[in-house]
Structure formats: C-alpha cells, structure tokens
C-alpha positions as CSV (number, residue, x, y, z in Angstrom):
1,M,112.4,95.8,99.8
2,T,115.9,95.4,98.5
3,W,117.2,91.8,98.2
4,M,120.4,89.9,97.1
5,A,120.5,86.3,96.0
6,P,123.5,84.0,95.9
7,S,125.7,84.3,92.7
8,G,124.1,82.5,89.7
9,R,120.7,82.3,91.3
10,D,117.7,83.9,89.5
11,P,114.8,84.6,91.8
12,Y,112.4,84.4,88.9
13,D,113.4,80.9,88.0
14,S,113.3,79.8,91.6
15,W,109.8,81.2,92.4
16,D,111.1,83.5,95.1
17,W,108.6,85.7,96.8
18,I,108.3,88.1,99.8
19,E,105.7,87.9,102.5
20,I,104.8,90.6,105.0
21,Q,103.2,89.4,108.3
22,D,101.8,91.3,111.2
23,R,103.1,90.7,114.7
24,N,100.7,87.7,115.1
25,G,102.2,86.0,112.1
26,K,99.1,86.7,109.9
27,R,99.9,87.5,106.2
28,V,99.3,91.1,105.4
29,T,100.4,90.9,101.8
30,W,103.0,89.3,99.4
31,D,104.6,89.7,96.0
32,W,107.1,88.0,93.8
33,A,110.7,89.0,94.4
34,C,111.3,89.3,90.7
35,G,108.4,89.9,88.3
36,H,110.3,89.3,85.1
37,D,112.7,86.8,83.6
38,H,116.5,87.2,84.2
39,C,116.4,89.7,87.0
40,G,119.8,88.6,88.2
41,G,121.1,88.1,91.8
42,Y,119.9,91.4,93.3
43,G,117.1,93.9,93.0
44,S,114.3,95.8,94.7
45,T,110.7,95.0,95.0
46,L,107.9,97.4,95.8
47,I,105.3,95.7,97.9
48,S,101.9,97.5,98.2
49,A,100.6,97.2,101.7
50,N,98.2,99.1,104.0
51,L,100.3,99.1,107.2
52,K,99.4,100.8,110.5
53,K,101.9,103.5,111.6
54,G,103.9,102.4,114.5
55,A,102.9,98.7,114.2
56,E,105.4,95.9,114.1
57,Y,105.7,93.7,111.0
58,K,108.0,91.0,109.7
59,A,109.2,90.5,106.1
60,L,110.0,86.9,105.0
61,Y,111.9,86.0,101.8
62,W,110.9,82.5,100.5
63,S,112.3,80.5,97.6
64,D,111.6,77.3,95.7
65,G,107.9,77.5,96.3
66,G,104.9,79.7,95.8
67,R,102.6,81.8,98.0
68,V,100.6,78.7,99.1
69,T,103.4,76.1,99.5
70,K,105.8,78.7,100.8
71,G,108.9,76.8,99.9
72,R,112.2,77.5,101.8
73,L,112.6,80.4,104.2
74,R,115.8,82.3,103.2
75,A,115.7,85.4,105.3
76,E,113.4,87.4,107.7
77,F,113.6,90.7,109.5
78,A,111.3,92.7,111.8
79,F,110.4,96.3,111.1
80,W,108.0,99.0,112.2
81,A,105.8,101.0,109.9
C-alpha cells in the first residue's frame, strides 16, 4: 500500500498503522505504516495477508493510536483481491 502524510508529519512518530478488513468489518491483518524512524511524509508498506481471490476488502489508515486503541481514521478505500 502506498501512502502520503501531510507535510512535516512522520508516521513513525505518530503511531500510524494500516488495517485490512473483510466486507463484514472483521480485521484480516494490520501493520505499521512506517516500520522505522524518520520515514518522511510518503512511502509504501507491504502488508502480508491471505486474501481470497475476488473477495471485497477495505484498507483503513489510522494515526495517533495503535492496533488496539485504533486512534484517528485518516483514510479508507475498498478493493478486491
């Protein structure tokens, strides 16, 4: 997944993470948007997932939180595997 944050924002410092949900809203997997310090305002994250071909999913980008508290939803989009 490719992402871009506002200028001056570092996803590592802000605990930004990406969640993949199935069509029922159940979490399939997640990973940090930036796995290292000072990644800057844009990048790409590989998210390992066992998705079913032709199934609908949703990617959600969260900030200022963690995988449990979630934080603030910044972006979301639907896609098909």
